[in-house]
N, C-alpha and C positions, 0 to 999 in steps of 0.2 A: 421895589423892595421885595415883594414876594418872589420875583424871578431870581433875586440874589440868594435867598434861602434855599430855593429849589436847586440851584447850581451848587451850593455849599453841601447839600445832602448827597448829591451825585458824586462830588469830589471825595467826600468822606467814605462812601461806599467803595469807590475805586481804590483809595489808599488802603482800606481794610483788606480788600481782596489781595492787593499786592503784598501786604505784610503777611497774610495767611499763607500765600504761596511760598514766600521766602522762608517762613518758619518750617513749613513742610519739607522744603528742600534742605534746609539746615539740619532737620532732625534725621533725615535719611542718610546723611554723610556718616562714614565710619570714623567715629571720634569718641572721646571720653565724655561722659556725662558731666554736666556742671553740678555744683553743689545744690542749687534749687531743684534741678531735675532729679537728682538722687533722692533728695528729701521727699519730693512728691511721689516718686516711685516706691520708696520704702514705706511711706505712710499708707499708700494705696494697698501694698502687699499685706501690711499688718492688719488693716481693716478687713481685707478679704479673708485673712486667716481667722480673725475673730468671728466673722459671720459664717465662715465655711463649716467649722466644726458643729455649731448648733444646728445649722441647716442640714448637715450630713446626719446628725443624731436624729433630728425630727424625721428626715426622710427614711432613715433606717428603722425608726420606731413604727412608722406607718407601714413599712414593708414587712416588719415582723408581725404586726397586727394582721396584715393581709395573709401572711404565711400561716399564722395561728388559725385564722378563719378557714383557710383551705384545708389545714390539717384536721380541724374539727369536722368539716364536711366529709373528708375522706374517712375519718374515724367512725363517724355515724353511718356512712355507707358500708364500711367493713363490718361494723357491728350488726347491721341489718343482714348482711350476707352471712355472717356467722350464725345468727339466729335461724336463718333459712336453712343453713347447712345442718344445724342441730335438729331442727324439725324434720328435715328430709331424712337424716340418719335414724331418727326415732321411728319414722314411718317405714323405713326400710327394715328395721329390726322387727317392727310389728308385723309387717307383711311376711318377713322371713319366718317368724314364729308361727303365723297363721298357715303359711304354706307347708311347714313341717307337720303341723297338726292335721291339716287336710290330707297330706300324703299318708300319715299314719292311719287316718280314718279310711282312706282308700285301700291301703294294705289290709286293714282289719276286715273291710267288706269282702275282699277277695278271699279271705281265709274262713269266712263264715259259711260252712257247708251244711250244717244241721238246722239252720234257721234263716229267716229272711230279715235283712237289716233295713231299718227305717231311720234315716239320718234326721236329727233334730238339733235345734239350737236353744240354749237357755235364754229365756226372755224375762224371767222374774225370779227374785229370791228375797225372802223376808229376813231382814237383819236379826229379828228376834228368834228366828228358827233357821239360822244359817246352816247348821249342821244336820238339819232334819229333812227339809224338802226343797225342791227346785221346780220351776214351771218351764215347760218346753213348748215349742210352737207347732207340735203335731198332735192330732187327736183322732177321734173315731173316723173322721172322713179320710184319714190317711192309713187306716187299718190298725190303729193303736187300741189296745184293750187293757183292762185292769189286770195287774199282776205280771205284765210282761217285763222281762229283765231289761235293764238299762246299763250300758257299758260305755267306756271311753277306750281309746287305743291302749291305755295302761291296764285296764281291768274293770271288773264289775263295780258299779257305784250304787245300784239300788234297783227298785222296781216301780212300775206304774201304780200309784195309789188310787188315782181317779182320772178318768178320761172323759173330756167333754168333746164337742164336735170338732173344734180346731186347736185346742190346747190340752195339755195333760199335766197333772201333778205327780212328781216323782219322789218317792220316799227313799232317802239315802240310807246306806248301811249304817251310818253313824247315828241314826235317829235312836233316841232312847225309848224304844217300843218293845215290850216283851213279846208281842206277836210277830215281830219282824225276824222270822227264822228262815234259815237257808240250809238245805241239805248239802253237805260238802264232804270232801275227803282230802287227806294229806297224801300227795303223790310220792311214791317210793317203790321199792321192790315189791312190797305188799301194801296196797292202798289201805289207809286207816280212815274209817268213816265217822262222821260226827255231825253236829248241828251248830251253825253260827247263831248264837243267841246273845245279843247285847254288844255294847261298845264301851270300852274303858277310855274316858276322856283324858285322864292324866297321862296314860301311856299312849293314847291315840292308837289303840289296837282293838281289833275285833276279837270276840271271845268264841272260840270253838270248843264246845262242851260235849259231854257224853262220850269221851274217848276211853276205850278199854284201858284198864290200869297197866296191863302187861304189853301194851302197844309200844313199839320202838319208833320214836320220832326225834329227829334232829333239827337243829336250827338251819334256816335257809331253805328248808324243804317247801315246795310249792303247795298252796291250798287252792283247790278248784271246786266248782259246783259239780255235784254228782249226777244231777238230772233225776234223782229219785223222788224229789218232792213234788213233781208234777207241774212245777211252775217254770223253773229255769232249765235251759238246755244243759247238757253235760259239757264239761270242759272249759267253762268260763273262768278265767283267772280271778281269784279273790285277793290273794296276797301270799306272804311267806311266813314261816314259823319264826317267832321271836323268842318265845320261852315256853317251856312245858312245866306245869305245876299240878300237884294233886288237887282234887276238888275239896270242898269243905268237909265232906264226909270221909274222904280217903278211899272211896270205892272206885272212882274213875279219875281221869285226868282232864285238865283244861289247858288249852293252848292259846297263848296270846299271838294273834296274827297281825302282822304289819300289812295294812291295805296296799295293794298295788296301785290303786288310783288315788289321786289327790282330791279329797272331798271338799276342800276349802276353795279351790280354784277350778271351776268347771265352766267351759264355754260351749263346746259341742259334744253331743252324745249320740249313741246309736241305740235305738229301741229294737230289741230282737224278738222276732216272731217265730216260734217253733214251727218247723215244717209239718210236724205231725198234727198240730192244731189246724194248719191250713188244709191239710189233706182231709181231716175229719169234717171241717167246714164245707169243703167241696162235696163230700159224700152226702152230708145232710141236705145241701142245696139240690143235689141230684135226685134225692128221694122226694 
């Protein structure tokens, strides 16, 4: 009995193979499809169409998400590059400005014939006394002494008020100090002499007083140090004439002088040492 079932299974397998081969051969013939075949084919195509669009949408969604992620990374990278570019451009502008300032200082050094220049950098400034004093990084060890003139490439800014060993305090021309006087003159066909005494905060102008009433002074004329006060060398630019008015008594004139230098923004200065003082010092040492 078991042998019979075994042979039956073998016969079924052979018959199935024959039928399968026959169906394959039948399907390969060039013929019209039967109604069941068309139904199966159409049903399969419809099902594929139904699943194809959602599958395509899902695939496109993830592709878009991936593109967005890549775009975000590229945007972040470009933003970082842009920030680096802005920083670099700022540094270039700063270096350019510093280079121009140092060139101006160098040119000013080459033109200082009557005194010895000592270059210094501003290292301190009190916000409460912003228009009055600055602190520089040069002192007595560098040859700085009290009352030496302090200039920038634009013009005179003040004088040394106090000198310690390695730093100095500079009193600006804009300081409200009645003792802060400078012997000056208005440059012209005939020089007109006077004294810088005081500073007008509203006009941001220095006050040149004790000008003879009959003196002829015009706007834009240059105002320079006269060298007669015994402190500043002659010929340091102070500013230019803004306006000429009678004094309060009507006996002399007063000139509003627009400063050549910017007292508000000072980074580097030159402390000037008169050669005549240097010569006198050498003579005293020789004695």
